[in-house]
C-alpha positions as CSV (number, residue, x, y, z in Angstrom):
1,X,0.2,0.2,0.0
2,X,1.2,3.4,-0.9
3,X,1.4,5.9,2.3
4,X,-0.5,9.2,1.5
5,X,1.9,12.3,2.6
6,X,0.9,14.9,5.1
7,X,-0.2,18.0,4.2
8,X,2.6,21.1,4.3
9,X,1.7,24.3,5.4
10,X,-0.9,25.8,7.4
11,X,-3.6,24.3,9.1
12,X,-7.5,25.3,9.2
13,X,-7.7,25.9,13.0
14,X,-4.4,28.7,11.8
15,X,-5.7,30.0,8.7
16,X,-8.8,31.0,11.4
17,X,-7.0,32.3,14.7
18,X,-5.1,34.3,12.0
19,X,-8.2,35.7,10.4
20,X,-10.2,36.0,13.4
21,X,-7.2,38.6,14.4
22,X,-7.3,40.4,11.3
23,X,-10.9,41.0,11.8
24,X,-10.5,42.3,15.0
25,X,-8.4,44.6,14.4
26,X,-10.2,45.5,11.5
27,X,-13.2,46.1,13.9
28,X,-11.2,48.2,16.2
29,X,-10.0,50.4,13.3
30,X,-13.3,51.0,12.0
31,X,-14.4,51.8,16.0
32,X,-11.2,54.1,16.3
33,X,-13.0,56.1,13.1
34,X,-16.6,55.8,14.1
35,X,-15.7,57.5,17.9
36,X,-12.7,59.9,16.5
37,X,-10.2,58.5,18.3
38,X,-6.8,56.6,18.4
39,X,-7.5,53.4,19.9
40,X,-4.4,51.8,19.2
41,X,-2.3,54.7,20.9
42,X,-4.8,54.0,24.1
43,X,-3.8,50.9,24.0
44,X,-0.1,51.0,23.5
45,X,-0.6,53.9,26.3
46,X,-1.8,51.6,28.8
47,X,0.5,48.7,28.2
48,X,4.0,50.4,28.1
49,X,2.2,52.4,31.3
50,X,2.5,55.7,29.7
51,X,0.0,57.9,28.9
52,X,-1.0,58.4,25.0
53,X,-0.2,62.0,23.2
54,X,-2.8,64.6,22.9
55,X,-3.5,65.9,20.0
56,X,-4.1,69.6,21.4
57,X,-0.5,69.7,23.4
58,X,-0.7,69.5,27.7
59,X,-3.1,70.2,29.6
60,X,-3.0,73.9,31.1
61,X,-2.8,72.3,34.7
62,X,1.0,70.9,33.9
63,X,4.2,72.7,33.5
64,X,4.8,72.2,30.0
65,X,1.2,73.4,29.7
66,X,1.9,76.3,31.6
67,X,5.1,77.3,29.0
68,X,2.9,77.0,26.1
69,X,0.0,79.1,27.0
70,X,2.8,81.8,28.5
71,X,4.5,81.5,24.7
72,X,1.3,81.7,22.8
73,X,0.0,85.2,21.7
74,X,-3.2,86.9,23.2
75,X,-5.6,86.0,20.2
76,X,-7.8,88.4,18.7
77,X,-11.8,87.5,19.9
78,X,-13.7,85.6,17.3
79,X,-17.1,86.1,16.2
80,X,-20.0,84.9,17.6
81,X,-22.6,82.5,16.8
82,X,-20.2,80.5,14.5
83,X,-19.3,76.9,14.9
84,X,-16.2,75.8,15.8
85,X,-14.5,71.8,15.8
86,X,-12.2,71.7,19.1
87,X,-10.9,68.3,20.3
88,X,-11.0,67.6,23.8
89,X,-9.9,64.8,25.9
90,X,-9.4,63.2,22.6
91,X,-13.2,63.6,21.8
92,X,-14.1,65.7,19.1
93,X,-17.0,68.2,19.6
94,X,-18.7,71.1,18.1
95,X,-19.1,74.6,19.9
96,X,-20.4,78.1,19.6
97,X,-18.0,79.3,22.2
98,X,-13.9,79.5,21.6
99,X,-12.5,76.2,22.3
100,X,-10.5,76.7,25.7
101,X,-7.6,78.9,24.3
102,X,-7.3,76.1,21.5
103,X,-5.9,77.5,18.6
104,X,-6.7,74.0,16.5
105,X,-10.4,75.1,16.5
106,X,-11.6,74.7,13.0
107,X,-14.2,76.9,12.0
108,X,-17.3,74.9,10.4
109,X,-19.4,76.3,7.8
110,X,-23.3,75.6,9.0
111,X,-25.9,74.7,5.2
112,X,-29.1,75.3,6.0
113,X,-31.5,73.1,4.2
114,X,-35.3,73.7,4.3
115,X,-35.3,69.8,5.6
116,X,-37.8,67.3,4.5
117,X,-40.5,68.3,2.2
118,X,-43.6,66.8,1.1
119,X,-43.9,65.5,-2.6
120,X,-46.6,68.3,-4.2
121,X,-49.7,66.3,-5.1
122,X,-49.8,66.2,-9.2
123,X,-52.6,68.2,-10.9
124,X,-55.3,66.9,-11.7
125,X,-55.8,66.5,-15.7
126,X,-58.8,68.6,-17.2
127,X,-62.2,65.9,-17.5
128,X,-63.1,64.9,-20.8
129,X,-66.5,66.9,-20.9
130,X,-67.4,67.0,-24.5
131,X,-68.5,65.3,-26.9
132,X,-67.3,62.0,-28.0
133,X,-64.2,62.1,-30.2
134,X,-64.1,59.9,-33.9
135,X,-62.0,58.2,-32.1
136,X,-63.8,57.1,-29.5
137,X,-66.4,56.7,-31.7
138,X,-64.5,54.0,-34.1
139,X,-63.3,52.3,-30.7
140,X,-66.9,51.9,-29.5
141,X,-68.0,51.0,-33.0
142,X,-65.3,47.8,-32.5
143,X,-66.3,46.5,-29.4
144,X,-69.7,46.1,-30.9
């Protein structure tokens, strides 16, 4: 009898583990995009024991934040009633006031819309109240 050789390469269970790992990474990336956070940097910070770097720089209460606040020149006042997009504590916030002295806040253009309008009812066709036409007479004659 001839012996069947063993399969070489990855087994079914190994492929399933690799695919589940890739799916978990893709799911974490999509969740990061949805919540506008970097979950990978947060997880790395937890593993290494370091806090993740903030996109806005150091907090105003820290010495680095105080030095940065002293180095920044006074900003001119912005007009009220304008929406600004700011990142505060790693979360994106839309605000109508200044972004806590944050120069990275961007002004958002608001497009006013009318919302949802109900469809307009079509005008009814004028009723045929006149005498029967030649075509109507021919159809009636053919059906008798």
